[in-house]
ROSETI-128356 format. One record per atom (N, C-alpha, C): y, x, z. Coordinates in steps of 0.001 Angstrom, whole numbers, padded with zeros to 6 digits, always signed. Example, Ala and Ser with C-alpha at 12.3 -4.5 7.8 and 13.67 -1.06 7.14 Angstrom:
-005690+013190+007800-004500+012300+007800-003300+013200+007800-002250+012850+007080-001060+013670+007140+000030+012900+007870
This chain:
-092962-011079+061063-092666-011196+059552-091198-011034+059306-090907-010542+058099-089387-010491+057675-088836-011675+057306-087688-011910+057844-086996-013068+057650-085866-013085+056745-085679-013830+055768-084452-013889+054814-083716-015257+054914-082463-015199+055001-081766-016457+054726-081206-016486+053315-081664-017755+052731-081061-017887+051543-080245-019127+051475-079155-019161+050980-077932-020291+051022-078025-020752+049561-078188-021825+049164-078180-022618+047688-076787-023397+047720-075845-023197+046930-074787-023991+046689-074940-025402+046152-074008-026330+046186-074071-027573+045631-074457-027686+044036-074086-026708+043351-074346-026853+041920-075686-026400+041774-076290-025574+042606-077777-025252+042516-078827-026283+042870-078289-027274+043527-079219-028480+043944-078696-029729+043454-077839-029723+042347-077271-030920+041989-078048-032024+041254-079128-031634+040678-080163-032526+040064-081381-032346+040513-082460-033349+040294-083713-033137+040683-084520-031715+039982-084136-031436+038571-084645-030356+038031-084119-028993+038741-082971-029044+038989-082433-027934+039671-082853-027537+041219-083135-028693+041868-083862-028694+043128-085287-028315+042901-085753-028503+041900-087405-028259+041759-087361-026749+041428-086287-026039+040777-086017-024618+040506-085826-023891+041814-084964-024523+042646-084665-023835+043997-086134-023759+044635-086912-024799+044698-088009-024963+045320-088897-023733+044716-088916-023537+043411-089756-022275+042839-089277-021090+043466-088046-020741+043650-087519-019549+044193-087880-019468+045669-087971-020521+046430-088174-020448+047674-089651-020122+047920-090459-020786+047067-091999-020597+047240-092307-019105+046697-091682-018544+045773-091943-017128+045371-091492-016272+046511-090511-016478+047233-090067-015738+048372-091094-015818+049476-091671-017078+049672-092593-016990+050927-093976-016381+050334-094285-016545+049171-095608-015788+048559-095529-014448+048533-094232-013873+048636-094008-012466+048749-094387-011890+049845-094572-012688+050979-094733-012292+052459-093590-012251+053304-092414-013072+052868-091296-013026+053509-091165-014521+054054-090624-014755+055125-090309-016130+055513-088832-016475+055222-088549-017533+054373-087289-017778+054244-086708-018950+055108-085586-018696+055519-084584-019731+056145-083794-020304+054918-083804-021480+054605-082962-021845+053651-081868-022914+054007-080721-022512+053679-079515-023356+053750-078914-023978+052534-078720-025234+052596-078427-025960+051377-077077-026735+051475-076421-026858+050619-075201-027638+050374-075484-028941+049912-074465-029977+050054-074719-031280+049467-074925-031153+047758-075407-032047+047319-075823-032104+046003-074525-032264+045034-074266-031447+043999-073104-031553+043289-071925-031716+043940-071303-032863+043477-069837-033148+044043-070108-034461+045095-071176-034307+045704-071478-035372+046583-070157-035605+047764-069949-034580+048331-068812-034482+049359-067547-035071+048962-067054-034486+047554-065917-035054+047134-065991-036774+046808-067166-037087+046418-067227-038626+046383-067192-039416+047638-067796-038718+048715-067669-039352+049811-066168-039553+050527-065500-038224+050342-064131-038237+050760-063302-039568+049802-063652-039346+048550-062639-040519+047849-063103-041842+048231-064374-042106+048439-064753-043423+048880-064089-043682+050161-063985-042717+051144-063283-042930+052503-061952-043413+052355-061133-042628+051456-059729-042768+051245-059531-044151+050444-060421-044437+049869-060119-045768+049031-060357-047063+049921-061089-046997+051005-061298-047713+052199-060232-047628+053029-059737-046387+053462-058854-046227+054740-057843-045161+054191-056511-045494+054259-055551-044294+053801-055598-043114+054711-055635-043452+055738-055690-042230+056792-056935-042093+057644-058161-041862+056958-059394-041994+057761-059357-040967+058973-059873-041447+060123-060142-040683+061277-060828-039519+061131-060401-038250+061621-061306-037027+061330-062541-037124+061866-062814-037522+062929-064068-037700+063505-065085-038713+062696-064557-039560+062133-065475-040639+061396-065703-039661+059988-064727-039049+059449-064988-038218+058181-066095-037409+058537-066120-036441+059598-067321-035637+059825-068537-036336+059804-068503-037464+060422-069757-038477+060528-070208-038776+059070-069213-039007+058085-069517-039432+056667-069930-038152+055966-069197-037146+056015-069318-036066+054849-070707-035183+055285-071038-035315+056490-072167-034378+056899-073466-035029+056385-073342-036069+055846-074593-036765+055225-075147-036120+054006-074183-035639+053186-074533-034956+051806-075412-033881+052161-075358-033033+053071-076221-031807+053338-077665-032473+053803-077681-033488+054561-078935-033956+055083-079771-034553+053966-079217-035178+052782-079818-035527+051653-080604-034300+050957-079624-033201+050925-080308-032043+050084-081496-031403+050850-081391-031206+052180-082306-030738+052948-083724-031331+052927-083619-032714+053220-084831-033556+053130-085414-033473+051805-084757-033637+050797-085267-033615+049516-085990-032511+049205-085321-031265+049579-086089-029809+049201-087264-029820+050057-087130-030325+051330-088456-030276+052304-089662-031061+051832-089343-032134+051074-090377-033102+050379-090806-032461+049299-090093-031691+048351-090614-030912+047314-091624-029929+047740-091075-029162+048495-091915-027962+049108-093306-028348+049799-093123-029588+050483-094512-030034+050961-095475-030530+050080-094857-031244+049059-095709-031638+047998-096513-030521+046978-095871-029374+047296-096507-028192+046658-097346-027463+047497-097727-028128+048783-098662-027464+049566-098120-026475+050492-096652-026408+050686-096052-025514+051660-095676-026277+052932-095973-025699+054044-095431-026314+055264-093903-026079+055501-093136-027184+055353-091722-027063+055498-091114-028171+056335-090078-027778+056860-089365-028695+057774-087926-028556+057788-087115-029702+057669-085596-029662+057737-085019-029945+058878-083849-029153+059199-083251-029330+060421-081612-029587+059878-080908-030521+060735-079507-030612+060838-078949-029182+061421-077537-029153+061286-077006-028114+061873-077206-028002+063358-076940-029229+063877-077050-029293+065425-078426-029130+065785-079679-029819+065173-080959-029271+065167-081333-027928+065423-080547-027124+064388-080635-025584+064250-079963-024863+065214-079162-025471+066150-078445-025055+067140-077143-024339+066765-076429-024927+065783-075147-024520+065419-074224-025276+066331-073502-024479+067399-072587-024940+068262-071287-024588+067943-070305-025680+068003-068987-025440+067514-067954-025793+068224-066609-025521+067886-065610-026105+068717-065343-027588+068473-064339-028250+069049-064215-029687+068575-063343-030105+067572-062875-029171+066843-061842-029352+065656-062751-029977+064573-062549-031192+064465-062995-031965+063400-062523-031566+062138-063364-031376+060982-063164-031098+059616-062706-029433+059242-062853-028945+060596-062515-027407+060374-062874-026718+061622-064037-027063+062284-064680-026476+063229-065055-025068+063166-065096-024196+064248-065494-022730+064163-066808-022741+064898-067594-021839+064496-068976-021547+065350-068788-020894+066474-069187-021292+067642-068924-020709+068822-070195-019806+069293-071491-020440+068784-072782-019966+069282-073726-020485+068495-074847-019759+068147-076162-020266+067729-077231-020199+068493-078020-021218+068756-079152-021234+069559-080059-021779+068722-081033-020994+067960-081766-021320+066853-083300-021360+067548-083391-022272+068560-084668-022163+069109-085777-022987+068431-085406-024022+067698-086329-024817+066824-086654-024139+065533-085698-023449+065116-085843-022773+063774-086876-021541+064252-086607-020902+065303-087621-019900+065723-089051-020449+065926-089133-021608+066626-090607-022056+066783-091160-022389+065485-090378-023012+064602-090922-023416+063213-091334-022031+062496-090585-021031+062343-091008-019867+061853-092289-019067+062397-092397-019325+063672-093421-018729+064508-094849-019400+063991-094619-020711+063613-095720-021435+062911-096007-021199+061407-094966-020295+061019-095273-020026+059333-094706-020907+058588-093885-021960+059096-093165-022942+058167-092016-022274+057533-091681-023007+056340-090422-022708+055593-089443-023704+056383-088186-023134+056708-087131-023962+057346-086096-024154+056411-085737-025494+056222-084448-025813+055690-083409-026366+056467-082340-025872+056348-081179-026367+057311-079992-026891+056397-079525-027999+056758-078444-028477+056229-077081-027678+056652-076297-027071+055642-075159-026280+055901-074024-027204+056221-072863-026469+056587-071571-027157+056739-071325-028074+057887-072193-028329+058850-071887-029159+060096-072775-028360+061132-072267-029067+062392-072920-028421+063483-072636-029648+064514-072713-029015+065792-072517-030046+066963-071480-029328+067862-070668-029954+068464-069479-029507+069426-069921-029299+070705-069315-028666+071619-069671-028594+072980-069599-029893+073634-068982-030946+073053-068820-032291+073689-069791-033162+072906-070692-032592+072062-071856-033334+071458-071280-034159+070293-070294-033811+069822-069767-034511+068645-070326-033622+067310-070717-034516+066047-070875-033958+064904-069581-033407+064344-069614-032203+063858-068411-031633+063305-068756-030867+062036-067932-030642+061252-067982-029943+060033-067138-028693+059860-067754-027711+059129-066882-026249+059309-065939-026099+058303-065533-027036+057313-064472-026840+056290-064903-026186+055027-064113-026036+054251-064588-025371+052984-065447-024216+053185-066517-024009+052301-067309-022744+052361-068184-022947+053735-068308-024016+054611-069046-024077+055612-070554-023798+055557-071074-023998+054401-072568-023808+054473-072854-022408+054200-071889-021589+053538-071865-020005+053520-071761-019699+055177-070935-020239+055890-070818-019768+057317-072052-020091+058031-072708-021284+057978-073969-021724+058455-075013-020509+058201-075144-020162+057091-076201-019282+056548-075774-017878+057161-074765-017391+057251-074377-016008+057887-074683-016227+059258-074243-017259+059891-074310-017378+061441-075915-017400+061951-076739-018061+060955-078241-018197+061249-078920-016701+060853-078254-016066+059860-078901-014584+059644-078474-013684+060792-077496-013848+061547-076976-013066+062752-077797-013394+063700-078088-014695+064259-078843-015214+065233-080161-014753+065198-080987-014901+063932-082265-014567+063732-082574-013308+063465-081427-012264+063425-081696-010902+062966-082600-010913+061635-081976-011567+060781-082528-011636+059354-082625-010262+058710-083385-009897+057887-083472-008794+057003-082326-008822+056150-082065-009891+055574-080905-010042+054529-080490-011480+054562-079233-011782+053884-078550-012899+053652-078171-013143+052299-078841-014176+051647-078441-014065+050146-077707-015451+050005-076392-015336+049216-075687-016416+048976-075725-016701+047374-076450-017686+047035-077036-018194+045753-076335-019137+045066-075964-018938+043888-074962-020146+043050-075363-019795+041623-074430-020473+040897-074785-020305+039358-074059-019284+038841-073323-018331+039661-072718-017149+039402-073540-016127+039897-073527-014898+038955-074534-013847+039302-073780-012861+039881-072754-012961+040690-071928-012020+041392-070488-012067+041617-069761-011128+041972-068238-011205+042169-067692-010402+041082-066673-010765+040477-066052-010090+039336-064658-009520+039600-064268-008603+038751-063104-008000+039100-061962-008861+038766-062104-009903+038071-061093-010982+037794-061796-012165+037426-061233-013282+037346-061896-014626+036977-062307-014220+035448-063489-014192+035051-063821-014243+033670-063278-015054+032644-062950-016350+033298-062279-017292+032438-060887-016810+031939-060402-015983+032672-058960-015597+032351-058994-014254+031836-059802-013410+032262-059798-011945+031648-061300-011920+031076-061228-011686+029792-062368-011461+028884-063239-010323+029453-062426-009121+029815-063262-007655+030107-063538-007588+031462-063458-008799+032302-063726-008712+033867-065123-008391+033894-065548-007458+034869-067017-007141+035079-067432-007256+036443-068881-007336+036538-069406-007758+037853-069325-006414+038641-069121-006658+039896-068974-005525+040903-070139-005359+041634-070794-004205+041609-072149-003921+042238-071985-004191+043756-070884-003693+044419-070688-003558+045902-069258-003987+046363-068995-004424+047379-067844-004627+048075-067675-004447+049438-066640-004116+050107-066561-004044+051533-066270-005364+051982-066642-005840+053132-066182-006960+053867-064633-007377+053559-063876-006386+053838-062336-006615+053911-061915-007099+052470-062457-006310+051542-062066-006526+050042-062355-007949+049797-063565-008404+049968-064073-009649+049479-063150-010815+050284-062932-010416+051630-062114-011308+052420-060694-011386+051798-060200-010453+051329-058916-010452+050819-058794-011160+049554-059986-011102+048553-059951-011902+047530-060185-013162+047640-060875-013735+048613-060963-015113+049057-059680-015720+049543-058968-015050+050226-057730-015366+050848-056671-015394+049737-056884-014848+048695-055808-014745+047587-056244-015435+046401-057153-016495+046478-057325-017565+045309-058684-017186+044552-059398-016116+044789-060489-015919+043967-061618-016978+044373-062404-017456+043695-063610-018400+043883-064796-017425+044319-064675-016782+045323-065818-016015+045855-066255-016803+047234-066730-015957+048088-067131-016568+049228-066204-017069+050195-066414-017964+050933-065286-018606+051697-064579-017629+052802-063534-017467+052981-062762-016525+053871-063529-016552+055341-063589-017810+055742-064215-017988+057180-065580-017462+057250-066433-017456+056257-067708-017091+056097-067791-015484+056172-066971-014930+055335-066867-013549+055286-066470-012796+056398-065188-013509+057049-064908-012959+058529-066021-013049+059309-066869-014085+059462-067881-014242+060417-068851-013037+060063-069113-012770+058857-070196-011774+058575-069530-010180+058917-068234-010291+058654-067562-008926+059218-067770-008577+060595-067512-009650+061509-067529-009528+062599-068804-009288+063334-069833-009721+062451-071307-009530+063198-072214-008531+062408-071419-007851+061259-072113-006935+060630-073099-007086+059794-073190-008415+059234-074046-008872+058264-073894-008512+056920-074935-007873+056183-074810-007504+054778-075321-008624+053847-074529-008936+053043-074765-010060+052123-075150-009662+050683-075651-010487+050032-075724-010472+048552-075440-011801+047800-074430-011679+047084-074125-013004+046168-074624-012770+045005-075454-013865+044423-076195-013682+043194-076418-014931+042636-077206-014958+041516-077486-016338+040785-078811-016797+041384-078715-018328+041381-079910-018968+041755-081262-018651+040772-080811-018340+039551-081785-018186+038518-082516-016939+038643-081993-015985+039380-082636-014571+039580-082216-013678+038553-081232-013950+037740-080723-012973+036592-079688-012144+037360-079932-010786+037086-078951-009869+037659-079265-009409+038945-078640-008353+039752-078888-007824+040996-077735-008432+041893-076765-009055+041330-075666-009630+042020-074916-008569+042684-073856-008992+043720-073098-008095+044271-073314-007927+045927-073514-006838+046477-073738-006547+047722-072411-006532+048472-072305-007244+049672-071088-007069+050561-071583-006506+051756-070986-005383+052096-071456-004714+053254-070480-004193+054205-070589-004003+055307-069662-003662+056553-069601-002082+056504-070219-001408+055550-069961+000154+055549-069036+000453+054321-068058+001318+054784-067070+001727+053735-067614+002498+052771-066926+002343+051472-067636+003091+050385-066536+003898+049923-067092+005030+049138-065852+005754+048495-064953+005160+047659-063616+005662+047521-062586+004988+046761-061685+004242+047491-061322+004561+048665-060218+003938+049556-058960+004256+048572-058242+003111+048409-056944+003314+047675-057141+002924+046250-058438+002648+045806-058446+002211+044488-058549+000724+044268-058214+000197+043273-058180-001232+042828-059564-001744+042629-059963-002883+043077-061331-003505+042807-061184-004740+042186-059963-005558+042243-060080-006732+041536-058595-007291+041479-058398-008282+040700-057044-008925+040572-057359-010307+040565-056589-011089+041488-056606-012387+041765-055351-013197+041527-055411-014601+041439-054280-015390+041570-054543-016533+042452-053622-016948+043093-053558-017934+044083-052771-019295+043748-053183-020221+042733-052420-021219+042602-052165-022041+043554-052686-022074+044725-052622-022854+045844-051588-022210+046749-051209-021204+046453-050073-020703+047286-048893-021261+046976-048009-021346+048282-046635-022036+048125-045753-021126+048954-044997-020246+048365-043983-019509+049229-042949-020568+049792-042450-020052+050770-041611-020984+051703-040684-019993+052373-039536-020440+052831-038353-019485+053576-037591-020555+054697-037879-020023+055588-037187-020712+056828-036075-019866+057425-034985-020689+057756-033645-019848+058367-033333-020909+059727-033209-020188+060858-032616-020794+061924-032667-019789+063027-032628-020378+064381-032426-019519+065456-033873-019312+065972-033868-018508+067103-035200-017948+067620-036006-019309+068129-035263-020067+068834-035922-021243+069267-036498-022220+068168-035622-022321+067092-035702-023424+065878-037218-022714+065178-037055-021253+065217-038334-020674+064520-039475-020895+065151-039401-020727+066397-040757-020958+067292-041101-022425+067268-040318-023362+067229-040615-024700+067219-041046-025160+065928-040547-024372+064819-041241-024731+063462-042657-024453+063307-043015-022930+063651-044398-022587+063605-045207-023528+064633-044871-023876+065591-045702-024740+066780-045959-025984+065854-044868-026646+065142-045158-027882+064433-046065-027844+063399-045980-026669+062582-047045-026379+061532-048516-026438+062065-048553-025624+063080-049916-025585+063859-050258-026909+064319-049623-027524+065033-049763-028853+065509-050177-029967+064530-049350-029749+063175-049833-030649+062214-050860-030274+061220-051460-029304+061520-052549-028825+060725-051953-028260+059359-050776-027850+059115-050267-027206+057989-050752-025910+057890-051737-025622+056874-052060-024108+056754-051156-023267+056214-050845-022101+056692-050046-020972+056290-050455-019592+056489-049854-018700+055727-050425-017243+055983-049052-016409+055726-049486-015152+055756-048393-014268+055441-046954-014136+055866-046895-014761+057114-045630-014929+057552-044944-013643+058116-043753-013482+057598-043028-012207+058085-041630-012741+058478-041200-011966+059634-040310-012504+060613-039091-011481+060501-038032-011753+059955-036665-010849+060004-035393-011463+060766-034686-010531+061180-033626-010990+061886-032121-010486+061186-031202-011225+061017-030006-010909+060701-028920-011483+061736-028278-010722+062713-027590-011487+063773-028339-012358+064702-028005-013570+064708-028580-014434+065596-029357-015440+064615-029600-015087+063243-030424-015978+062312-031878-015322+062112-032796-016202+062223-034169-015635+062170-034603-016173+060705-035167-015319+059833-035762-015714+058615-037279-015655+058653-038006-016655+058201-039491-016645+058233-039809-016578+056589-040415-015757+056335-040921-015807+054847-042448-016085+055002-042942-017112+054539-044351-017474+054601-044905-018087+053536-046187-018186+053229-046923-018879+052201-047755-019984+052556-047443-021219+052244-048199-022424+052598-049396-022328+051744-050572-023000+052284-051739-023058+051662-052129-024637+051118-051945-024941+049832-052084-026247+049488-053667-026663+049110-054640-025453+049049-055798-025805+048788-056485-027061+049392-056562-027121+050666-056984-028473+051306-055922-029264+051891-054582-028935+051650-053533-029667+052094-052361-029815+050872-052498-030540+050088-051740-030490+048893-050448-030952+049123-050258-031724+050251-048698-032217+050612-048372-030982+051784-048685-030033+051799-048303-028971+052784-046776-028747+052697-046209-028788+051433-044734-028495+051290-043849-029618+051905-044308-030789+051792-043644-031988+052191-043927-032050+053789-045068-031774+054196-045300-031777+055680-044498-030568+056487-044359-029600+055734-043679-028275+056362-042102-028730+056387-041492-029479+055324-040215-029876+055430-040009-030841+056569-040955-031685+056646-040760-032709+057833-040717-031936+059305-041257-030788+059236-041490-030228+060495-040205-029157+060900-039105-029316+060126-038038-028339+060145-037144-028955+061346-036768-028132+062491-035968-028862+063401-034439-029039+062956-033946-029869+063528-032470-030226+063118-031576-029033+063215-030695-028783+062209-029879-027665+062277-030499-026276+061412-031803-026569+061121-032316-025273+060585-032642-025605+059031-033028-024640+058258-033235-024763+056898-034527-024219+056264-035132-025064+055383-036389-024588+054777-036308-024653+053253-036689-023633+052648-036755-023743+051029-038087-023511+050642-038561-024478+050021-039859-024466+049518-039923-024062+047868-040714-023008+047532-040562-022609+046250-041672-023251+045283-041703-024403+044896-042668-024984+044156-042990-024513+043007-042095-023539+042392-042137-022930+041000-042966-021546+041117-043226-021136+042369-043949-020010+042579-045277-019895+043240-046190-018828+042895-047472-019016+043516-047750-017342+043615-048779-016763+043981-049041-015318+043975-050250-014921+043314-050016-013562+043077-051070-012861+042330-051317-011423+043128-052608-010991+043232-052755-009906+044296-053619-008859+043519-053431-007600+043661-054375-006437+043262-054926-006063+044644-056244-006225+044519-057042-006118+045849-057706-004692+045841-057724-004157+047052-058256-002858+047312-057819-002191+048453-058820-001587+049263-058624-001097+050575-057609-000084+050345-056635-000214+051234-055450+000893+051215-054535+001058+049939-054792+000032+048994-054020+000178+047807-052365+000107+047999-052061-000674+048953-050685-000785+049140-050010+000368+050082-050750+001323+050298-050271+002599+050837-050184+003611+049879-050383+003375+048441-050246+004485+047354-048932+003843+046535-047978+004898+046331-046975+004759+045671-047194+004414+044236-048238+005079+043790-048702+005022+042311-048968+003270+042031-049620+002734+043040-049900+001320+042785-048777+000519+042746-047756+000602+043512-046483-000022+043487-045873+000179+042093-045748+001390+041720-045378+001704+040316-046079+001072+039170-047389+001084+039073-048067+000519+038093-047851-001205+038154-047933-001685+039304-047627-003018+039542-046213-003424+038903-045319-002750+039382-043947-002930+038933-043741-002716+037406-044262-001773+036929-043874-001460+035499-044717-002631+034728-045898-003076+035108-046635-004078+034362-045726-005416+034444-044989-005824+035603-044263-006926+035591-042719-006690+034732-042322-005610+034848-041257-005213+034000-041515-005522+032260-042827-005127+032001-043248-005333+030476-043330-006739+030352-043684-007664+031310-043604-008934+031061-042345-009881+031369-041318-008990+031647-040003-009433+031932-039880-010589+033260-040711-010051+034050-040807-010698+035366-040175-009969+036498-039340-010630+037289-038693-009897+038511-039095-010883+039635-040292-010469+040427-040439-011260+041452-039661-011203+042492-039278-012304+043133-038489-012224+044454-039072-011645+045666-040414-011354+045706-040802-010522+046753-042141-010030+046433-042558-008733+046877-043786-008041+046921-044030-007470+048143-045372-007725+048639-045542-007159+049946-047080-006645+049993-047194-005658+050947-048673-005177+051052-049330-005490+052240-050887-005366+052222-051445-005568+053585-052467-004481+053497-053487-004622+054399-054569-003555+054568-055527-003575+053070-055704-004603+052513-056635-004704+051404-055869-005320+050231-054630-005351+050133-054019-005952+048824-052444-005589+048741-052097-005821+047395-050597-005752+046937-050284-006991+046416-049643-007835+046981-049205-009328+046525-047772-009439+045958-047675-010213+044857-046455-010679+044517-046253-012152+044319-045075-012632+044732-044670-013891+044380-044155-014238+042968-044728-014899+042144-044547-015060+040881-044481-016409+040220-043702-016744+039162-043675-017979+038528-045197-018409+038277-045391-019780+038619-046768-020253+038490-047191-020036+036857-046342-020264+036035-046723-020454+034596-046996-019036+034133-046631-017905+034941-046994-016535+034377-048197-015977+035140-048849-016725+036065-050009-016113+036969-051154-015412+035886-051656-016232+034929-052725-015631+034173-052314-014443+033431-051209-014331+032798-050534-013168+032207-050453-012112+032998-049979-012295+034192-049875-011100+035105-051228-010625+035546-052249-011476+035795-053662-011027+036076-054230-010201+034869-053902-010648+033574-054447-009876+032449-053908-008467+032465-052671-008590+032680-051799-007213+032594-052303-006343+033843-052323-006663+034840-052786-005924+035888-054073-005392+035937-055011-006248+035428-056376-005853+035167-056451-004858+034107-055564-005011+033302-055609-003739+032044-054926-002504+032584-054114-002547+033494-053212-001296+033780-053934-000623+034893-054568-001280+035983-054855-000531+037036-056278+000270+036769-056220+001478+037098-057486+002372+036589-058736+001776+037333-059808+001750+036698-061095+001560+037198-061568+000052+037068-060569-000932+036819-060936-002296+036701-061831-002595+035107-061424-001948+034271-062009-002146+032952-062819-001045+032584-062626+000023+033191-063626+001287+032873-064484+001622+033806-064608+002939+034089-065680+003534+035186-065062+003034+036689-065937+002377+037323-065369+001790+038626-065167+002798+039519-065556+004239+039319-065326+005376+040236-063820+005684+039978-063174+005338+038836-061721+006010+038540-060823+005189+039545-059654+005821+039716-058621+005224+040595-058614+005591+041985
C-alpha cells in the first residue's frame, strides 16, 4: 500500500481543536487508501517554555539534560494524537524517535541523523495501523536521547520518508507554501509552485522562514520530493524537488537575515586557524567565510549566525588569539536575491547595485554563491532593500517564467 509521510508543525497541533483538525486530515488520508506516517512537533511554544524553565533553574543547563527535557514536548503531541485517532475507531500507535529507529550522532541539541532503522514502524504499517512519530529527537549510537536542533521535526519526517521509500513527504503548517518574499514585508509576494532543493536551501540559510536548512539538505542528499502546504488543505502548496527546472539564472525569491552578523578577522596563518578552531569548539555558528591574504596578514570575512546563539558576537570576540584583531559589525545584516546561477549573470549584479544606489546604500560587501547574490547592509534598511529588489528583479512580481 502507498505510504505518505505527513509532518505537522507546532502551530498545527497547538490546541485540542487544532489537534482534532489534524486527526480529521489523517483519517481522510487513511480512508483514501493511503497509509499515513505522521510526524508531529511539540504543541505551540512548548519547547520555548521548557527552555525558559530550564534557564530559570539553571543558568548553564547541561546539554544532555536539556535534550532529556525538551524531547518531552513531541511525546505529548504524539500520544494525544494517537488517543484521538483511536477514539475515532482507527488503529494508531505512537513512537518516539528512538522507537522509530532514528539513530544520531552524540551531539546534544544539534545531533545529525546517521541512519534510520524503522523496524517497528514497518511492522505497524504491515498491520494497517496509523503510525505517529514524535519529531525532533532520536537516540545516539551510545544510547543517549538526542535532539536534532531547529527544524528537527522536518528532518525526522524526511528521514523516515527516505527509509520507508514513501510515495511523498508533506510538510504541513499554517502557511500554504513558500513565497517569493515575506508577505508581511512585501505585499505583492506570491506563492511559488515549485522550487529546487538548492534554491529553498539558500532561502533557509539566508533568513527565510521556510523549511529548516538541515532538513532540506537531507532531502537533497536522498532525492526526496517534498510538498510544503497548509494543514487546512487550502491551496496546492509548493513542491520542492531534486529535478532542475527551466530558468537557471532567474530570481525566485528575496530574503533578509536579521540574525546574520558580519565579522572581519585579521591575523597570521596560525592565528586564523586557531580562531576558526575555537569557533567550532565553542559551538559558535558561522558561514560564508572568505579568506584573503595581504603579505603575512590573513583576513577572514565571515558571517556569524545569532539565530540560536544570540551571544555569537561576544563569544567570537573571546575566541580571538592574542595579537589578532576581530571587528564585529553589529550594525549590519544581510539580504539575498535567491536563484540558481543568478550570481553568474552580470545583469543580476547591475540590477542589485542600481536598486541599492536608488536607496542611497553602499554595502561594504556583496558576494555570490551557487544559489544567491548576497549583500551586507544596515539592519535598519533590510525591509526597504527586500521590497526594492523584489520590485526590480524580473519574474518576482510578474510572470514567473520571466528573467
